[in-house]
N, C-alpha and C positions, 0 to 999 in steps of 0.2 A: 504493500500500499503506498501510495505517495503522500508525504507530508506536505501541505499546500498552506500557506497563510492567507486563504482567499480575502481577507480585509486588507492586507498588505498590498493584495494584486490590484485590488479596488483603488485603493488609494494611488497605485502608481498609475494606471488607467486614468483618473482623473487629474491628476498634476500632467501628464502627456497633453490632456486637453485642453487644459489651460495654457500651456508652452505653445500648443499649435493654434489656438485662438489669438494667442498675443502676437503672434505674428501674422494675423490675419491668413491662414492657410486653411483650406478645407481637407477634409479627408483625402479626398479625391487627389488633393495637390501634394500632400504628404507622401501617400501612397506611390504615388508617381516618381516624385525624388527618391524614393526609398527602394523604388523597383519591388514593389511587393504588392499584392490583392489590396484595394480598399477595403474589403472585408477582415481583412487582419487588422487594419487600425481600428476599426469600430469593434471587433472582438477586445482588442487591447485597450481601447477606452473605457470599454464598459467592466473591464476586469474578469471577461471570462475565458483569457488565457494568460498561462506566465510566459511571458517572451523570453525570446532565446538573448545572448549577449552578443551574436551576430545581428539581431534585429536592433537591439539598444545601439550598436555602434552605427547602423545606418541611420535610426531615427537623429541621433546626436549630429550626424554630418548633414541630414537635409534641413534639421532647425538651426543650423550653425552656432553650437552648441558644445562645450566639453561632455563626454559621455556621463562624467559624475552629475553634471547638472540635473539629467535625467532622475538621479538619486537622492534629491536634497527636496524631498517633503515632508 
């Protein structure tokens, strides 16, 4: 059984959504910049998936922030 902290995953998703909106990006634009499906952005923002380190890297590059900023929430 995988132990997941669902509240933490939801909080990360909310933080990502805030960062995206601060940059006036749509989910579609962010997905395009990351070369990942738009549905994946939605699942991450809703806290439905525990995203990977690789995706964190792509998100940070698309948002033009250091990767650690994604985890400051």
